N, C-alpha and C positions, 0 to 999 in steps of 0.2 A: 312318625309323630306328626300330629296335625292339630290345628286350632280351628274352632268353628264359632262364628258369631251368628246366632239365630235371630231373625227378625220376624216375629209372628204377627200376621195380620188378624183382623177381627173376623173376616170371612174367608172362605176358600178362594173367592175371586180376588180379594185383596192380597192374600198370601201368595197367590200364583205370580203376582207382579213384583214381589219383594224377594230378592235373591238371598241365599245363605252364603256367607263369605267364609272360605276355608283357606287358611294359610298353611302352606307346607312347612313342617318342621318346628312346630311350637308347642301345641298341647297334645295330649293323648287321650284315647278312649279305651275303656276296659273291653277286652275281647270276651264277651259273655257267652259266646257259642250260639247266640240267637240267629246269626246270619245263615248258618248252615241248615237250620231247620225251617227257615221262612218259606212261605208259599211263593210260587213263581211270580204271581202278580201283586205281591204285597211287600211293603217295607217294614222294618222293625220299629219305626217311630223315632229314630235318632240317626244323625249322620255320624259315621264312625269309620273304622279301618276296614280294609278290604277282606273279602272272603278268602282270598289266596295269600295275600301279603299284608302285613300290618303297616308296611310303608306306603300302601296305596290308600286312597280315599274311596269309600263306598259311595257310588253315585246314586243315592237314594233320596227321595223326598223325606222330610221330617214329619209328614202327616201320616200317622199310623192308620193302617187299614186301607189306604188309597192306592190305586195303581201308580207305580213309580213315575211313569211318564206323564201322568195327568197334571200333576202339580210341581214337577221337578223344576227347580230354578236355582242352580248352584254356580258359585264363582270359586274356582280352585286356583289360588294364586301361587306363582312360582316362588322358589326359595329366595330369589333376589327381589321379590315384590314388584318386578317391572312388567310382568306378563300375567294374564289371567285366561284360564279356560272357562268359558261360560257355557253351561249346559242348561238348555231350556227344553222341556218336553223330550222329544226324540231327536234333538239336534244339538250339536255343539259347535263353537267357533272360538278363535283366539282373539283376545283384545289386548292391545298395547297402547296405553294412553287413551286417546279418543278414537283410535282406529280399530276397525273390526276386520278380521281376515277369516273367510270361510272357504271350505273346500266344496261347498254346495250341499244341498239337502240330502242327496243320495249318498255322497261320499262320507258325510258326517252323521248319517243315521245311526242312532244309538238306542238299543233296547236295554232291558234290565233282566238279570243281574249284570252289573258293570262296575269297574273300579279303575282309577287313574292314578299314576304316580309320575310326578315330575322328577327329572334327573337332578342331582345336587347342583350341577352346573347351570341349570335353568335354561339350557338350550335344546332340551329334548324331553319327551314324555311318552309314556305308553298307556294304552287303554286295553284292558282285558274285559271281554264281554261275551255273553252267551244268550241263546234263545230259550234257556231253561236252566234249572239248577243241576241237572245230571250230566248232559252232554251238550256238545256244540260250542264250547268255549274256544275263542281265538284271541290272539294278542296282536295289536297293531302298534307300530312304532312311528313316531313323528319327530321331526327336527324343526327348530325355529332358527332361521337365518335371515339376516337383513330384513327383519320385520315380516317375514313370510313363513308360513307353516307348510311343510311338505311331508308327504307320506314316505317313509323309508321302505326298502325292499321287504316284501312279505316273507316273514320268517316261518309261517305256519306250515306250508307244504313240505319243506325240507325236514323240519322237526318231526312232523307226523310220519313221513316216509321212513326216517331213521328209526323212530320209536316202534313202528309197526313191524320192523324186522323180527323182533323177539317178543313183542307185547301187544300184538293186535287183538282187538276184541272181535272174535270170529263167531258169527251166528248165522246159520243157514236156514233159509226159508224157501221151500220149493226148489232147492238146489242152488240158490243164490245167496252169497254172503251179504247180509244186511247189517252186520255189526257196525257200531258207531266208530267214527274216527276218534283218536285220542284228543283230550282237551289240552290246550296250550295256554299257560298263564304266566304272567310276569311275577318275579319274586323280588329282585333287587338290582339296582344299578351299581356297577362296579368299575374300577379302573378309570377314574375321572370321567365317568358317564359315557365312555366310548364303547363299553360292553355291558351286557345285561345277562343276569341269571334268569333263565326261563325253566319252567317245569312242564313236562308232558305227563298226562295222567290217563290211565285206563278208566273210562267212565264207571262210576260205582253203581253198576246195575247188574242184576242177577244173571243176565245172559252172557256176561263177560267172565272168562275163566280167571283172569288176574285182576278182577275188579278192585279199584282203589290203589293199585300199584302206581308209583310215579317215579320218574327219574329227572335229573337236572341237566341243563345244557348252558355252557358259557357261549354266548353268541356275540359276534361283532355287530354293533348297531348299524354301522354304515352300509354293510353289504349282506348281512344275514348269515355269514359263514359260521358253522359250528366249530368252535375252538377246543372244547373239552366237554366230557360227559361225567356225570356224578351219580352215584348211587343215592338212595334215600338217606342212608346213614351219613354219607359224605355231606349232603345238604344240611342235615340236622346238626351235625357237628360245627359246620362253618356258619350257617345262617338260620339255625333253628329258632333264634329269638325273633325272627320276622315271619315265621310261619303263621299264616292265617288259620282260621278254624278248620277250613277244608283240608289243608295239608297236615295240620296237627292230628285231626281225626284219622286221615289216611295212614299216617305214620304209625299211630298206635295200633292200627288194625293189621299191620304187616307182620309176617313171620320173621324170625331172625335171618333166615336165608334171603327172603325178599328184600330186607333192609340193606343187604350188601350187594344186591344185583345192580350192575351198571347197565343202562339201556343200550 
């Protein structure tokens, strides 16, 4: 649930200087299904919930038809209202009061599609982003301590390796497997923000035998350890209310057998 205050300028140049303020946990946006169908270089024209999770904020400009990173200027405020993630163009940083904390342009580089979710405790957040709508999604975890933001251990390699044991997208070209790695996306913070529910998904493309299948993982935020695995049906029963358009569409397309398969 999110609130958004839009400050619209008279020109594109003026708009780009005026941020959109997004407060975690206050207002909601209808999940219209537009996010899943949008073009890779365009936004839907409104700030709303994430493609993967309705508890995440879609990091999109509100200027319809523009490249997301051209005019993007967003402030995503933590639940305690003491911290702000500021996203401008292709970069983000943390603001606490008048202080700015950045990991540097390279480490904070952010394309679109992308979405962000603060932990309820306000001491951590994740960003799920990809370089296209089909494949290449990863999730990065961050913790805020003593007014410093630091990257937590990378959860993507372990989840992708585990998921690929039974659900790898295999496609051979001239004898070489060129199938895409599974997408990894955040779904929900749990257990007092110390753990996170993540999903791994077979990219929904024709070359993948199990296209659109996804499974869930309970992961320790501090060290990235996999604590538990969930079938799509397990996830839907426990956290289906926070499924974004992507997961809702995936789930509806699975067979009864696939819905009960644990990764």
